Structure formats: structure tokens, C-alpha cells
C-alpha positions, 0 to 999 in steps of 0.5 A: 920153937918151943911152946914155952917161947911162944906169945900168951895165946901160943900157937893160935893168933898170937904167934911169938912175942920174939923181935928179930933183928935184921941189921945192915939192910941196904935201902935203895928208895925214898919214900916216894919209891925213887931210887936214892943216889947212893944206898944207907944201911938200917937195922930192922926189928920186927915182931908180928902182930896177933892177928886179931881177925884169926883170934876173934873168929877162932877163940872169940873169948881169947880177944881180950888179950889182944891189946896186952900181947901188942903191947908185950911186943911193943915193949919187946921192940923198944927194949931190943932197941935200947939194948942195941944202942938204937937212938933214933928209929920209926914204928912201921907196919914191919916193925920198927926201924933204927937210923 
């Protein structure tokens, strides 16, 4: 990956602003962990959160950029969801999930 494709904090704790689309992922369990009678598929959109701990410990002068990097990534996830035609979805710790 080239540096110009990385986020505003480059190779430091912010990694990249890219969004990963994983379509057609089978879901086998419900929210409580029980096996479903039949699996269904969803699309996952994933974008890394800035690693605030690394940024604050290694480059504390850059910590003020964390909220903007997070907002940029959230916006890119929303743009990607719209471009792919995802109408129903939810946010999760691993990204956004289409329905």
C-alpha cells in the first residue's frame, strides 16, 4: 500500500482510511450465540479505528487528529454502503453490517 493511500497519520497508529467490503458472508448464529435453523448472508464493511493508545503513547502531539480520522472513516463506510445499495444495516465493533 502506498503512503498516499493511507490515513492522515500515515504509518503510525491510524493505519489506513480504506474500507473493506466482504459481501455474502454467511451468518450461522443469532445474537445470543445459538445456531440458526438456516444460515443467511450479509455484507460486511470494515474500516480500522485509529489506534488511540499507540498514537497517544508514541506521538501524543498527533492525538488531536484521532476524532477527525474516526469521522473520516465513518463517513467512508456510509459512502460505501450507499454506493453498494445497502439499505438496512447496523454498526458494530468490527464495522458495519448490511441487512
